[in-house]
C-alpha positions in Angstrom: -15.0 36.4 -69.2 -12.6 34.7 -66.9 -13.0 31.4 -65.3 -11.3 30.0 -62.3 -10.6 26.4 -61.8 -10.6 24.6 -58.5 -7.2 23.9 -57.1 -5.8 20.5 -57.7 -6.0 18.1 -54.8 -2.9 18.1 -52.7 -0.8 15.0 -53.0 -0.8 14.9 -49.2 -4.6 14.5 -49.0 -6.1 11.1 -48.1 -7.7 9.3 -51.0 -10.6 6.8 -50.5 -8.1 3.9 -50.7 -5.7 5.6 -48.3 -3.0 5.8 -50.9 -2.4 9.4 -50.2 -1.2 8.7 -46.7 2.1 7.2 -46.0 3.4 5.8 -42.7 5.8 8.7 -42.1 2.9 11.2 -42.1 0.9 9.0 -39.8 3.8 8.9 -37.3 4.2 12.7 -37.5 0.4 13.1 -36.9 0.5 10.7 -33.9 3.6 12.5 -32.5 1.8 15.8 -32.7 -1.3 14.3 -30.9 0.9 13.0 -28.0 3.1 16.0 -27.6 0.5 18.8 -27.8 -1.8 17.5 -25.1 -0.7 19.0 -21.8 -2.1 16.1 -19.7 -0.2 13.6 -21.7 3.1 15.5 -21.4 2.5 15.9 -17.7 1.9 12.1 -17.2 5.1 11.3 -19.1 7.1 13.7 -17.0 5.4 12.3 -13.9 6.4 8.8 -14.8 10.0 9.9 -15.2 10.0 11.7 -11.8 8.3 8.8 -10.0 10.7 6.2 -11.3 13.8 8.3 -10.4 12.3 9.1 -7.0 11.6 5.4 -6.3 15.2 4.7 -7.3 16.5 7.2 -4.8 14.1 5.8 -2.1 15.3 2.3 -2.8 18.9 3.3 -2.5 18.2 4.9 0.8 16.4 1.8 2.0 19.4 -0.4 1.0 21.7 1.9 3.1 19.3 1.7 6.1 19.1 -2.1 5.8 22.8 -2.4 5.8 23.1 -0.3 9.0 20.4 -2.4 10.7 22.2 -5.6 9.8 25.5 -4.2 11.1 23.9 -3.6 14.5 21.8 -6.7 14.6 22.5 -9.5 17.1 23.0 -13.1 15.9 19.5 -13.9 17.1 18.0 -11.1 15.2 19.9 -12.1 12.1 18.5 -15.6 12.4 15.0 -14.2 12.6 15.7 -12.1 9.5 16.8 -15.2 7.6 20.5 -14.6 7.6 22.7 -11.9 6.0 21.5 -10.4 2.7 23.8 -9.5 -0.1 23.5 -5.7 0.1 25.7 -5.1 -2.9 23.3 -7.2 -5.0 20.4 -5.2 -3.7 22.2 -1.9 -4.5 22.6 -3.1 -8.1 18.8 -3.1 -8.4 18.5 0.6 -7.8 18.4 1.6 -11.5 15.4 -0.6 -12.3 13.6 -0.3 -8.9 11.1 2.2 -10.4 9.6 -0.3 -12.8 7.1 -1.5 -10.3 5.1 1.7 -10.8 6.5 2.9 -14.1 5.0 0.0 -16.0 1.5 0.9 -14.6 1.8 4.5 -15.5 3.1 3.8 -19.0 0.4 1.1 -19.6 -2.3 3.4 -18.4 -1.0 6.2 -20.7 -1.1 3.9 -23.6 -4.7 2.8 -22.9 -5.8 6.4 -22.5 -4.2 7.6 -25.7 -6.2 5.1 -27.8 -9.3 4.5 -25.8 -10.0 8.3 -25.4 -10.2 8.5 -29.2 -13.0 6.0 -29.2 -14.8 7.7 -26.3 -14.6 11.2 -27.9 -15.3 10.0 -31.4 -12.0 11.4 -32.7 -11.1 7.9 -33.9 -13.5 8.5 -36.9 -11.3 11.4 -38.1 -8.3 9.3 -37.7 -9.8 6.4 -39.7 -11.0 8.9 -42.4 -7.5 10.2 -42.8 -6.1 6.6 -42.9 -8.9 4.4 -44.2 -6.7 1.3 -44.2 -6.9 1.5 -40.3 -4.0 -0.8 -39.6 -1.3 1.9 -40.3 -3.1 4.3 -38.0 -3.0 1.9 -35.1 0.6 0.9 -35.8 1.6 4.5 -36.0 0.1 5.2 -32.6 1.7 2.1 -31.2 5.1 3.0 -32.5 5.0 6.5 -31.1 4.0 5.5 -27.6 6.4 2.6 -27.6 9.3 4.9 -28.5 8.3 7.4 -25.8 8.1 4.6 -23.3 11.5 3.3 -24.3 13.1 6.7 -23.8 11.4 7.2 -20.5 12.4 3.8 -19.2 16.1 4.0 -20.3 16.5 7.6 -19.2 14.8 7.1 -15.8 17.0 4.0 -15.1 20.2 5.9 -15.9 19.1 8.9 -13.8 18.2 6.5 -11.0 21.7 5.1 -11.2 23.2 8.6 -11.0 20.9 9.8 -8.2 21.5 6.6 -6.2 25.3 6.6 -6.2 25.8 9.4 -3.6 23.3 7.7 -1.3 24.9 4.3 -1.8 28.4 5.7 -1.4 27.6 6.7 2.1 27.5 3.0 3.0 30.3 1.9 0.6 27.8 0.3 -1.7 28.3 2.5 -4.8 29.1 0.8 -8.1 30.1 1.6 -11.6 28.4 0.9 -14.9 31.1 -1.8 -15.5 29.1 -4.2 -13.4 28.3 -7.2 -15.5 25.0 -6.7 -17.3 24.3 -3.2 -15.8 24.3 -1.3 -19.1 22.0 -3.9 -20.6 19.7 -3.8 -17.7 19.4 0.0 -17.9 18.6 -0.2 -21.7 16.2 -3.0 -21.2 14.3 -1.0 -18.7 13.2 1.0 -21.8 12.5 -2.2 -23.7 10.3 -3.4 -20.8 8.3 -0.2 -20.8 8.0 -0.1 -24.6 6.5 -3.6 -24.7 4.2 -2.7 -21.8 3.1 0.3 -23.9 2.2 -2.0 -26.8 0.2 -4.2 -24.4 -1.7 -1.2 -23.1 -2.4 0.1 -26.6 -3.7 -3.3 -27.7 -6.0 -3.6 -24.7 -7.3 -0.1 -25.1 -8.1 -0.8 -28.7 -9.9 -4.1 -27.9 -11.9 -2.7 -25.0 -12.5 0.8 -26.4 -12.9 2.0 -22.8 -10.4 4.0 -20.8 -11.6 2.7 -17.4 -12.0 -0.9 -18.6 -8.6 -0.8 -20.4 -6.8 0.6 -17.4 -8.3 -1.9 -14.9 -7.6 -4.8 -17.2 -4.0 -3.7 -17.8 -3.4 -3.2 -14.0 -5.0 -6.6 -13.3 -2.7 -8.3 -15.9 0.5 -6.5 -14.8 0.1 -6.3 -11.0 -2.9 -8.1 -9.6 -2.3 -11.5 -11.3 1.3 -11.7 -10.2 0.3 -10.8 -6.6 -2.4 -13.5 -6.6 0.0 -16.1 -8.0 2.5 -15.4 -5.3 -0.2 -15.9 -2.6 -1.1 -19.4 -3.8 1.9 -21.6 -2.9 1.0 -24.2 -5.5 3.7 -25.6 -7.9 1.8 -25.3 -11.1 0.6 -21.8 -10.3 4.3 -20.8 -9.6 5.3 -22.4 -12.9 2.6 -20.5 -14.9 3.2 -17.2 -13.1 6.7 -17.0 -14.6 5.1 -16.3 -18.0 3.0 -13.4 -16.8 4.0 -10.1 -18.5 5.5 -8.3 -15.5 7.2 -11.4 -14.1 8.8 -12.1 -17.5 9.7 -8.4 -17.8 11.5 -8.4 -14.5 13.7 -11.2 -15.7 14.6 -9.1 -18.7 16.3 -6.5 -16.5 17.6 -8.9 -13.9 21.3 -9.1 -13.2 21.2 -12.4 -11.3 19.0 -15.3 -12.4 17.6 -17.6 -9.7 17.5 -21.4 -10.3 14.6 -22.5 -12.5 13.8 -18.9 -13.4 13.6 -17.5 -16.9 16.8 -15.9 -18.1 17.0 -12.4 -19.6 16.4 -13.6 -23.2 13.6 -15.9 -22.2 11.9 -13.2 -20.1 12.2 -10.7 -23.0 10.8 -13.1 -25.5 7.8 -14.0 -23.3 7.0 -10.3 -22.7 7.4 -9.6 -26.5 5.1 -12.5 -27.2 2.4 -11.0 -25.0 2.8 -7.7 -26.8 2.8 -9.1 -30.3 -0.1 -11.4 -29.8 -2.3 -8.8 -28.3 -1.4 -6.2 -30.9 -2.1 -8.7 -33.8 -5.6 -9.4 -32.3 -6.2 -5.6 -31.9 -5.2 -5.0 -35.5 -7.5 -7.8 -36.8 -10.4 -6.5 -34.7 -9.8 -2.9 -35.7 -9.8 -3.9 -39.4 -13.0 -5.9 -39.2 -15.4 -4.0 -36.8 -17.0 -0.6 -37.2 -15.4 2.4 -35.7 
């Protein structure tokens, strides 16, 4: 009489204490989740296209503005507030897509985590990784890396696409411009930190709609409202809003009394780290 024994548990399987799951496998799992959902891939591609398209549009707008200024009378120039530095404006082409790119990436980050709560898939995730924190960190790392690549690539492509347009008005420039390469790379850093903020808010609110609205309010609505109120303390505080600080991170010229690139980057990173830590603590303590 023969007997058959049950196969030994795979060393890859999750154990009750989560010891059978390592961070590399979590990252691979999250990468598969992101890259195999068509809507997510489409949104990432759309973000890239929108940012490059805005860069081309901004370059065209700079050329048109230069032509208008060349034909303007002294009276009209006075009404416009004097001559603008068109070359400095041309240098903003690579990062001009950030105004909408940050909203798209933040919304994507919110959707990726909040949809798991709304569909109940988060339970499977937490069963596979019972310690919870590695699972959330893995998702955050993947979306942040994707956001970084999208930001840096879109800024570089915007530079390439914008040069023929700018050259038509003798406004073209090379990557040797002081701080240009850093600004292009930090476009990716900006979006990566925004993705962390979106993931944290999506985790805290567990709602796609609520997370997206809150993120848009933080990144866009609050800066707009702060610019409307011409009050000194409001202006001082608004410098530390995430998107305002992020804009300084990619800036080539720093206005008086404004945050410099390092300060802007540290403020944005502080927002991301604080919100993520809160999200990790809440995820660890409350029920799925």
